[in-house]
N, C-alpha and C positions, 0 to 999 in steps of 0.2 A: 548548498543543496538546490536552491532555486535555479541556479545556472545550469546544473545537470538536468533538471526537469525541462528547462527551456531548450537544452540541446537535443534531448529526446523528442520534444514536440517538433522541433525543426527537422530532425532527421527521419522521424517516424521509424527508426530502427533500421532503415535500409542500409545495407553495407555492413551490418553487424553479423552477417552470416545466419540470420534468423529467417525462418519461413514467413511468408506473408500471412498476417493475421486474418482469421475469419471475421465475419460480421460480429459474432458473439465475442470473440477475442478482442476486437477493437472496442466494443461496448464495455467490456470488463476493464480494459486498460484505461479507458477514459474515466470510468467510475473510480478506479483506484487513484488516478492522478488527481481528480477532483477532491477526493477525500484527503489526500496528502496536502494539496494546496489550501483547502479550507480548514482542516483540523490540525494537522501535524505542524506544518511550517509556522503558522502564526503562534504556536504554543511551544516552540523549541526552547526559548529562553526560560519559560515556566518549568519545563521538564528538566532542563539543565540545573535550575535552581533547586528543584526538588530532590535531585540526586547529588548535589554538590558535596554534601557531608559523607555520603555513603552510596557509591554508585551501584551497589548490589541490592539495594532496596527496590521494591516495586511501588512507585508513587501512585496515588489515587488517580491521577491523570491517565495512567496506562489503562486502568479499569474503565474509565470514561471512553477512551478511544476504542477499547476492545468492544464495549457495549454498542457504540455507534456503528463500528464496522460490521459487527455481527447483524445488527438490525438491517444494514444495507446489503447483506449477503456477501460481504468482503472479508470474512474471517474464516480461517482454515480452508482456504481455496485448494490446498494440496490434498485434502482428504478424499479418498475414493468414493465414487457413487456406488451404491449397492447393486444397481442393475447395469451400469454402463462401464464399470471398471475404474481404472486409475483416474485421479483428479489431474490437476495442473502439473504436478511434479514429474 
């Protein structure tokens, strides 16, 4: 997974057929990347261990990640804004 993130960092998604990101979009992308690199990747083994007996359970780690992501404004990014319309999706 780290190699994929590094590839995206290097390419900045040019050539993927995606439009150039706005300043707000770049900031959000960087925040999500930072969260993944600081919270998710270092804990992948812990998460895998937590679901090793039953992959359909929701380990406590998921609630911790959700709470941290929510506090940083990185949760439910796809939800529409009540005045501006559709969210990121």
